[in-house]
N, C-alpha and C positions, 0 to 999 in steps of 0.2 A: 565753784564760783559762778555767780550769775549776775549779769549786768542789767541795766534798765535804761530806757530813754527818758530823759527828764520831761520832754514835752508830752509824753504819754501819761505822765502823772500830774500834769499842771492843774487839773481839776481839784486836786487835793491841797493846793497851795493855801487857800483861805483857811482850811482846817489846820494846816501846819502853823500858820501865823498865830492863830488863836491859841494853839497848844504851847507855842514857844514864847508868847508874849509875857506870860507869868514868870518864866525862867529869866527872861531878859530884865524884867522890872525888879526881880530879886537879886540881880547881879550874878546869877549862876552861869551866864554865858560870858566867856572871856575871849577876847580877840588878842592873839599874840602876833607881834610883828617884829622881825629882826631887820633893823635898818643900818645901812652903811652910808658913810658920807663920802661924796666925791667920786669922780670917774676913776681916779687912781686906785680906788678900793674894789673896783668891779672884778678884776681877775680873781682875787682871793674870795670874794663873795660868791662867784660862780663855782669855784672849787668847793666852797662850803656847802653849796646846794647838793653836790654829789657825794660828799663825805659825811653828811649828817651833822655838820657843825652848826648850822642855823636852826633856829627854833621858830615855828610858825611860818608866816608868810615872809618871804625875802623881799625887801624893798630897798630901792636906792634913792638917795637924795642928793641933788647937786650941791657942791660946796660953794659957799658964798665967799667972794673975794674980800 
């Protein structure tokens, strides 16, 4: 396994955007977010992060009264 430093590759960012723009316009890029409502859901959401229960990015949203 080999890592890299993002700032070392920043000069490639405009090329990346140009390459990915077409995929985005065609709807081939999909953003997945797993949202939970309210602070009372935070403990189970945290456990879900470590057990693989969530899908995509885990986000919380305050519940409205």
